[in-house]
N, C-alpha and C positions, 0 to 999 in steps of 0.2 A: 504494499499500499504506499502511496506516495502523494505528492502534491505537484501539480503542473501549473505553469503560467506562461504567458507570452504576449508580445505586442507586434503587430504588423503595421508598418507605415513606410511609405516610399522614402528612401534615403535616410532611414532612421539611424544608420550607422554614423552619419555626419553630426548627429546631435547627442553629445556625450551625456546629457542629463538623463536620457532614457535608460542608460545602464544602471544608474542609481535607482530609477523607478522600478526596473525589473528586480533589482536586489531587494527593494522594499516589498515587492510582491511576494517573493519567495521567503523572505524573513517572516512575513505575516502568517505563513502556513508552515512554519518550522515543525510544529507539532505533528504534521502529516508525514514528515520525513526527517527525523533527527540524525540519521546515520551519515548523510552525505548531501551535498548540494552541487548544482552545476548550472552554467549559463553558456549559451552559444549566441554569437552575434553575426548575423548576415547583413548584407547591404540593406535589405528591406524587411527583415524579420529578426526578432530577438526571442529566444526560448529560455525558460528557466525551470528549475526542478528541485524538489526536495525528496530524498530517498529514505524509505523504510525498507531495509534489506530483509527479504524473506526467501526468495529463490536465487541461487547463485550469489552467495554473500561476498564474493570477491569484488575487486574494483572493475571487473569485466561488466558488472551491472550498472556502472555509472551512466547517468543521463545528464543532458540530452545525448542520445546515441545516434551515431552516423551508420548508414548502410555500408555495404562493402564497396559501393561505387563512390561514396561520399556525396552523392547527389541528394539523398533523402536524410532528414534528421528528425528524430521523434522524441516527444515527451509523453510518457505513458503512465497512467495510474490504474492499478488493478491486477488481476490475475487471469491468465488464459488457461483453462483446464484442458488437459490432453495435448498441451503444446509439444510435448516430446514426440508424440505420434505424428503431429502435423509436420514437425521438423524433418522427419524421415522422408517425406514426400517432396522436399525442397532441395533436391540435389544440385540444382543450378546455382545455389547461393553459397558463398564462402563464409561460413559462420566463424565468428571470433569469440563467442561466449556461449553459455548454456542457459541463457535467459529467454523468457517468453517475449520480451521486448524485441529482441532481434528477429524472432519468428514473425512478429507483425510487420517489421520492415521488409522481410523477405516476401511475405504475402502481398504487401503493397506493390512491390516491384512486379509481382506475377499477375495480380488481379486489379490493381489500380483502385478505383473508388468502389469496386464490388467487394473489397476486402472484408467489411464487417459481417457479411453473410457467412464467412468461413470461420468465424470466431465463436467459441462457446466459453463464456466466462463473464466476469464483471470488469468493465473497462470504461475509461474515458481517455482519449489520446488525441494528439495533434501531430501531423506529419508535414514538415516543410519540404516542398519539392523545389529545389533551387533552380533547376532547369526551366520549369514551367511557372516559376514565381507564384506558387499556389500553396495555400494551407488547407490540408484535409483533416477534418475532425470527426470523431464518432463517439457515440455513447452506447452502453450495453442496452439490451432489449428491455430490461425491467427497471432500470434506474438505480442500480446498486451504487454506481460511482457517479459523482456529480460533474457537471460541466456548465459553467456560466460564461457569458460573453457580454460585451458592451461596445458601443462606439464612443470614443473619447472626444473631448472638446476640440481636438485638432484633427479629427477624422481618423484617429487610430482604431484599429480592430484589436480589442483586448480580450483575453480569455484567462480562465483560472479554475482551479478545483473548488475554491470557495469564494463567496462574495467579498469577504474581507480583503482578499488579495486585490480585487478590482478597486475596492474603496481606497486601498493603500496607494494607488496611483495618483489620487486627487485629480483625476481627469474626467470623472463622471459625477454628475449631479446626483444628490441623494434624496430627491423628492420621493415620498411614499406613493405606492401604487394603490389607489382606492379600490380597484377590483380585487386586489390581493387581500386587503383588509376586510372587504366584504366576505370573501370566501373563508378567511380565517374565522370570522365571527360565526358564519353559518356552520362550519365544519371543524374548527379548532386547529387547523393547519393551513399553510399557504399552498395553493394548488400546484401540482407538479409541472404545469405548463406556463408558469409565470413566477416572478419573484416579488418580494415585498417592495422593491424599488422600481419606480417607473422606467428608469433608463438602464436597467440591467436585466438581461434576458437569460433564460435557461434553455439549453438544448434538451428537448424532450427525450425520454427513453426511446430506443429503437430508431433514432434519427441520426443522420450525418449532415455535416456542414462543409461547404467549400467556400473559401474566401479567396477571391482573385480580382485584381484590378478594382478594388473598392466595392465589389459586389458580394453579397451574401446569398448563397443558394442552399436551402435546407430541404431535405427529402427523408421520407420514411423508408427504411430498408427491410423491415420485418413486421409482420402482423399475424394474428391468429388465422388458422385455417377455417374456411367456411364449412367444411365437411366434418360430420361426426363419424366416429369409428363404428363400424359394424363388427362387434366383437362379443364373445361370450364372457361370462363372469370368470370362468376358469382361465381363459386366455388373457383377460385383462389383468388378473392377479399375477400371473407368471411374468407378463411384460412389465408391469408396475414394479414388481420386486427387483427385476433385473436393472431397470433404469435407476431406481433409488440406490441400490447397492453400488452401481458403477459411479454414480454422482458422488456419493460419500467417499469412496476410495480415491477419486480424482482430487477432491477438495481437501484431502488430508496431506497432499504433497506439499512439503515445505522443508526448508533447511533450518528451521527454528522450532521451538517448542509449540505444540498445538494443544489447546484445551477445548472445553465445550460448556456452554451454559445449560443448566438443567433446571427447568421450572417445575417438574413434577407432572407434566401433561403428556399426551400421546406423542406429539411431534418430537419434543426433546428426548423423551424416553426411547423412541425408535432410533434416533440418531446416535444416542449413547450406545445402545446395543450394537449397532452396526459399526460405529467407530472403534469400539473395543476389540473388534476382530482384527483390526489393523494396527492398533496402538495399545499395547499391553499395560502401559502406565499412564492412562488417560487421567488428566485432572479435570474435575467438574466443579462448576461454581453455581450456587443458587442464591436467590435473594429471599430473605425471610421477612414477610409482613407480620404484623401483630394480629392476634386473635383469629377470627374465622377466615381471614385472607391468607393465612399461612399454608402454603403447599409443600413445605420442606419435608414433612413425614413421607409423602409420596416420592419426592426426589431421593430421599435417603434410601428408600426401598430399591430403587433402580441402581443407585450408586453401590449399594451393598451387593446386589445381584451380579453386577459386572466389575466389582472390586476396583472402583475408580478412587482416586485420591480426591475425596469430595470436601469442598470448603463452602461455607455459607457466610454471607454478609447481611447486615441489617442496618436500618436507618432509624435512629431514635427520633421520637416526635420533636424533640428540642433541636434536632439537626436539620429538620425539613426546610424551614425558612431560609437558613443560610445556604443550604445546598441548592435550593431553587434559584436564588439570586445569582449564585456562582455559575450554575450551568447556563442560565439565560444570558448572562453577561458575555459568554463565549459563543453563543448561537448567533448566526447572522440574520435569522428570521425568527419570529415568534412561533412557538409550537406548544400547544396545550395538552398534548398527550401526557397523561399522568405517569406513564412509564419512564419518562425522562429521568426521574429521580432514582428509580431502581437501576436503570441502565447506566447512569453516571456512577453510581456507587459500585456496581458489580464490575464495570470496566476498570475503575480505579484499582480494584483488588486484582483483577486479572493481569494488569500491567506489571505487577510485581514479579511475576515469574513465567509469563508467556507472551507471545507476539501474535499468534493466530488463534481465533476462537470460533468454533462451529456453533451456529444458532439455528433454531427451528422456524424462522420466519417464513411466511407465505404458505404454510401447511394448511391453515384454515381456508384460505381462498382457493387453493388448488384441489383439496380433497373434500370440501363441503363441510367445514367444521363449525360454522356459526348457526345459532338457533334461527336467525332470520331466514336462512335458506329453507328451513322447514316451514316457516310461515309463508314464504313465497311459493313453496310447493302447494300449500293449502289453497292459496289464491288461484294457482293454475287449475286446481281440481274443481274448485267451487265456481270460479268465474266472477266477474264483476257484477255490481248492481247499478241500477239506473241513477246517475248522479242528479238528474232532474228531480228525483223523488226524495232527495236528501232531507229537505225541511220536514216532509211527512214522516220519515223514519225517526227524526229527532223528536217530533211531537209524540210519536208512538212509544218511544223509549221513556220519555218523561212521564207519560200517562201510566204506562205499565209499572214504573217504579212507584208512582203515587198510590196505585191500587194494589201494590204488593204482588203483581203477577210476574214473577221472576223469569219464567220460561218465555213469556212474551217479550220481556225486556231484553233478554239475551238474543232473541230473534232480531229485534230492531237494532241492537248494538252491532250484530254481525252485518246487517244490511248497511248501517252507517259506515262501518269499516270498509266494506267492499265498494261502496259508492265513492268514498274518498280515494281508495286505491284499487281501481278496477283491473289493474294488471301488475305484473311483477316489476316492470321498469318504473312505473309511477311510485310503487312502494319503495323500491331501492333508492330512488332519488328523493322521495319525500319523507322517508322515515329512518333510513339507515345512515349512521354516521352524522346525524344532524344535531346541531346545537341550538342557536337562535333561529327562529323562523325567519322567512323573508321579510315579513311585516316588522318584526322586532328589529331586525338588522337595519332595515331602511330607517326606522326611527332612531336607532343609535347613531347612524351615520348621517342623518338628514340627507339621504341620497336615494335615488331611484335605481341604483345599480342592480342588475340581475345577473351577474356573472355566473356561469356554470362551466364545469369541466366538460370538454368535448371528447367524444369517443371516436376512435378510428375504425370501428367495426359496427356492423348492423346490430341494433338493439332489438333482438328478436324477443317479443313479448310472450312467446309460447315455449321458450327454452330456458330452463333454470340455469344452464351454463352461462347465460348472458349476465346474470347477477354476479357470478363468481369472476367473470372476466372484468366486469365493471370495478369490482373491489381490487382485482389484481393490477389494474392499470390506473387506479385513482388513489386510494388511500395507501397502497403499498409504496409507490414511489413518492407520494406527497408527504406522508407522515412517517411510516415505519422505517423505511430505508434512509430517510433524512436523519431521523433520530439515531439510528444505529451507526451510520457512517460518521456523522459529525462528532458524536459523543465518544465513539471508539477512537477516532483520530485525535481527540483532545488528549487521550492517554497513550497515543502512538501504538495502538494495536489494531489488528485487522480482523473484522468479523466476516465470516463466510457463511453463505446460505445455500446448502446443498439442494434444497427443494426448488431453487430458481435455476437449476440446470436447464439449458435450452431444450434438450431432448425430452426431459421429464415434463416441462411445462407444455410443450407441444402435444404430448400424449394425454396429459390430464385435462387440458382445455378442450380436447376433441372427444374425451371419454363421456358417454352418455351419463347424465346426472343421476340416473337410477343406481349407478354403481358407487355413488358418493353419499347420497342423502335419501332417506325415506321419512315417514311421519314419526318413526320411533327412534331413529338412530342417525348420527352424523358420521362422517369419515369412514364409511362402510369399507371401502377398499383398503384403507390403511389398517383397519382392525383385522381384516381377513388376511392381509399379506403378512403383517408383522405382530399380530396380537400374541402369538406364542412366545415372543421375545420379552413381553412386558409382564408386569405384575397385575393380579386381578383388580386391585384397588384403582390402578391407573386406567385400566380398560373400562371399568364400570362407572367412574365418577363423571360428574358434569364438568364441562369446560370452565376454566378460570383464567389462567394466564396472569400477566402483569397488570392487575387492576389496582384500585386504591380506594381507601375509605375517605373520600373527598370532603365530606361534611366535617369529619373529625379534624382533618388537616387544617381546614379553614378556620377552625375554632381554637387552634393553638394560639396562645397569646401573641407570639411574635408575628404570626400570620395576620391576626387581627390588626396589629400595628401597621403591617404593610398595606392592608386594605384601607385603613384610616389615612395613612400618609399619602397614598397614591390615588385610590379610587374615591376618596371623600374630600380631596383637595382640588378645588377648581383650577388651580394653576398647574396641575400635573400635565406632562406632555401628552398623555393620552387624550386630553380634552381639546387638543388641536385637531383631532379627528372625530371624536365621539361627543355626543351631547351629554352634558353633566347630569341633568335631571333624569334622562332616560337610563343612565348607568345606575343611578341610585335605586331605581325600581328593581334592579336585577341582582342585588347583593344579598342573595338568599341561601348562601352556603351550599351551593350546588355546582354543577359543571359550568353553568353560565357565569356564575360568580368567579369560579376558578379561571376560566378562559379570559375574562376581563382583567383579572389580577395579573395573569401571565403577560398579556399584552401591555399592561401598564408598567410592569417591571422591566420588560424588554425595551420599551420606548424610553424609559428613564435612563437606561444604560447606553443609548445611542450616542 
């Protein structure tokens, strides 16, 4: 894992101060790569790099890296899985190292801008082609690795792994993006297709960018298949097992110590079981919540079964306010995912004795792990109700309640629900991952903005896989992967996500939903494929994950002080964007309150 940066401008070499600007950029992301740094200066392009050494720890992995012809030069952040097999097919190229970085250079020579299609991994990179005076950039399919860019005040094309590196140039205005604030309030994170800053852009997952002669050309190089697999359950389980096992094996490749996060759920338990086959001395880490939120007894049962070196960390209530302020001060954008505290704490501990950590992210979205998929299956089976009759249904519900007719009341409540959400797409958009309503958000912002994430595939209202794809391409790159990448990199460690292997995602997204979810069970295929590797309590318990007792947190005295200092103070920076009186109505010790406090803390730290 590393940090990349660069500036493209005609005759940039003649202006010495740009070298200092590039150094400022790479210095700002030193946490992404404390092991080494590098800079290369061309007539019209500067490239910068910070290295976290994971594969080929020698100086051969130094970047920016030149190709064998010296025409191409790359800065690359990420890991290419199976790169050693790819290398065997590139006999035309004279390799100077054992790195995946050089494999990308070789593939670029062979395939040009078709290159990303041949890569399986997490990546963000830029290749400067000196002969063609062209910069080619690409980002992995699911958004594991970040790539931001902007046009500077003097027409420079600027790119980097993190927004803070672009801000370090002082060449870009820092006006906030109202659409991004709108999306944050609606969903508690900034959308994956934009940034919190009006003048800084993000290259979306599965996209590539070409910068030449002052022009930016962006295109999508990958998408889901439109066709579902025709496959029996037995065949599906065999194929699924093979893909998961191969992905885990590939992602354990590293020349440094590898560990794994263990939450006590199906996904992390499966990954521990499979990883233990290849790593006899696996270290596992878990986060211990207080009371009913604690999943560590289940985690310990897996750790004991596979004899891992298991460690646990916790966060005392008194530490929560300080930790929240600390992590938000390092984040380039606000994110109200409550798991940021657990992730920050567990990554801090992991960094003491490991560099690579395996995580179970994306299992729920790929294998059908959420309860709302079951609700959406019910919508598919029952169908919608006539929305024009909604007022009648509401009257019927109220009268039934007044008369004590519970059966009739439930009938009308069901009609109300299906009139509001007549299909699975309207439910997914209107009910899932929502925070403030559109009306509430408009009142908070004094704005009529209606920004929505856009999807690059057909939203089939009759296929439950649509909702899983929506989650996979929306909240995964917008929230979960942002949280994991930025917080892990704060501690100079790399998180890997075996479930986001290209081949596995393509298989699971095309697998009929009946193999994943039914009315009584979620993650059907995962349970049938790997249930024998898990303990009975993990197989049979309800999903939990990294949640949080948010009301209790907000009532901690120091958190009350933060609310008073920031959200009840009209001169706070948050009120340059939000209406003070509307905010006061929402301070009710819930997720809405939490998301406002997070935004307020983040804005105070700008």
